[in-house]
N, C-alpha and C positions, 0 to 999 in steps of 0.2 A: 369317638375313635381312636383310640390313644396311637397308632402305629405311623410310621413316618412317610406311607409313600403317597397316600391322598393329603399329605398337609400343607400341598399346595391348592386341593378342590375344597380344604376349609379353610385357607384365605380369602378364595376366591368368592366363597358364600361370604362371608366378613365385608368384604371391599364393596362389594356389591350391594352394601346393605340389608341385606336380609339375614332372616333369625336360625342361625347354626343349632342344630339341636344335634349331641355327640350323645354316646354311650358310656355311661363309665366302662374301665377298663373290667376286661368279663364278666360283667354284672356285677361286680367280688362286695364291694360298699355302696354300692347305689343304685340305680334306674339310668336314669338321662339327665345332661344339663343341655340349656338356653344359654348363647350369647345374641347379645346385637349389639354394635359398637358403639351406638347410638346411645346408651344407657350406662357405657362406661366413662369413667374419670377423662379427658382429654387429652392424657400424659399415656396414655396406656395405646400401644401399637397392635396394630393388625399379630406382628411376629409373636409378640407376647400369648395370644389366645386360640395358637393354633399349636401349640402341644397339650400332653394330658394334665402337666403341669400349669401351664396358663389358663384350663378348662376347670380346673381344682381349684384353681384363686380368683375369676372371674367368673369362672359360670353360676347359673343360678338355677341350683337341682329341684329336677322334675320329679314328682311324685307318680305313684302308681295311679292315681286317680287324679290326676290336675288334667283337665279338660284343653286340648287344642287339637289341632288340624295338621298332619304331615301332608301335605303338597309332592315331594318329591325326595326320594330317599337314592342315593350313592353308595352304594360295597363296590370292594375291590377285590380280586378273584384270581386267583392260580391260574385258571383256564376257564374261557369261555365260549356257545360256540355264536356264529353267527346267525343261523339258521333255525334257531328255535329257541335258545335264550338260557340251556342251560348253563350254571356254572359249576366250576370247581372254587369251594373256599379252601381255609384251614383245614377242615375236616373236622371241626368241632361243632359246630353249627349256632353260632350267635349270634350271624346274622338272621337268621330262620325264628330262633328265639324271639328276639326285639320284632321280626316283622311280624310273629305271632302275639306278642304280647299289644301289643300298637295295636295292630285290627279286633285282637278280642274286645279290649280298650274301647275302639271304636275313636281311634285318631285318627286311621287311616282307613282308608276303602281299598282293598286289593282290586276289584275291579277297575275302579282308574288314576291307584299312584301310580306315578310314572317309577320304573327301575332305571337306574344306571350304571355302567360300570366303568373303571379307567383302569385299561391295561395298555401295555405294550405292544404292538403290532404280531411282534410270536408267541403273544398268549390267545389270541384268536385260532383256535383249531374247529377243527370239524368232525375228531372222531369221540366225540362224548354221546352214547347212546340216549334219545329220547327215556327210552327206561328205564335207564340209570337213577332217576330221579325220583325221588321218596314224594311222598305226599304233601312234607314239610320244605320240599325244596322252593325256593323261590327264582324263577327264573328273570332274567334283566330283559327291556323296553328295546334300550339304546347301549350301545356298545363304543366308549371315547375310547381311540388313541393317539399318540402323540402324531397322526398322521392323516388318521381317516375317524369317518360317525358314523358309524355303522346302524341303520333301523334294525331291527327283529322281523322281520315279515309276518313269523309263525311259530310266534312265542307259544309256549305252551302252559295252559292255569296257572293261576298264582293261587298259592293256600289263603285259607283263612281262619288267627285263631289259633292255640294251642292243640299240639294235639299230643294228650296225657299219655295217650299205649307206647309212644316212641318215649318219654322222656323218662329218666333211668331216676331208682333215688339215689345212686350218687351224684348225679348233676343237679338234680332238686335240692339236694344237701349245699351245694356250692352259691346259691343265687337265692338271695335273700330275700326279692320281687317275685320272683316265681312262687317258693313259700307263702305268701301274703296273697297271691293272688289267689291260688289255691285253696288255700283256708278259705277265703270270700267267698269263692264258686263253690266249694262244698257246704258253706254256710245256709246260703240262697236258697240248693238246690235240695239238701234235706239229703244229700250221701253223698259216699265218696265217688273221688273221679278215679280211672284207671291208671295203673302205674306202668311202666313199662320195665323190658330187663334189667338185670343189672350190667356195669359195664365197668372199664376199669378206664381210667380217666387219664390222658398224659402228664408228663410233671407240669408246672406252671413255675413262671421263675418269677422269684421274689427278692427284692430287695438285699440286701444283708446289713447295709445301713456303715457301713464303708468304702468311700468313693464312688457312690451308687451301684457298683457292681450287684450283679445275681448271683445267684444261689437254686435250684430247682429243689423242689417237693413235691413227694404222691402225692396226688391230689384225695387220693381214695382213701389213703391214713387218716385224713385229717376233715372230723366236717363243720368245715367254715364256710363261711360267704364268701367264695371268688367271683349257662346254664344258659306339573308347573304353571304356578299361576303368570300370567303376563302383568307386567307390573300395571296394582289400579290403585296403590296406595294400600295397601295389603301387606302383614308382614310374610315372609313365604316360614315358612319350618325344613328347613332339611336337612336329611339327617344321612349321616356317613357311616359306613361301615366301612372296613376293608380289609384285605390279605395282606398274603404276603406275594404285593409284585412290585418288587421295590426291583 
């Protein structure tokens, strides 16, 4: 999770001695990375590990078929409903793709893994219709704001796995780990998976190499790789994903 709004969440995870599992930005260059402070040199500070640059420097890359258990998922939201747990993110579906991959690979159990979102109070709304969610949308169990902790009493069901019939060829072309997963599944079952409709993807900000500034390129013109336990001595894997709740 490379964005700024949930940097304090990442800090809290690491400060409590837990394992932070965080995705590569847009899954373009890889899958996830893990960080635990007790495995790093003593001179490394928590602040050094809460940015995308810090994760790249100090994190341990996780591959598609590595085995681990995710106990808690933290997402950001643009808006979230306290009645059903329905949420709106950036609209690109990366949180849902990550959830789908992890559940498909057996790294999380959709029935028992808690999902929490951190937002401002103004982002808690009641006008998200429950029927507006698609079958791949991931609702939340708990909403945390600066003033409240809100359990969701009537959360809608969580999905499991990747819905290949919703995944466009353009999104698939962006995400190497999805292409790998698709190939492995097709080889196992001996038949092709379905494909979703074409889509025009939004521009992606890319580093220009001058002063860290960025520029936008249109994704669909280029086929590039760019789609809790209580303390008991066991490491907690906490996955964070966020939206623009700055």
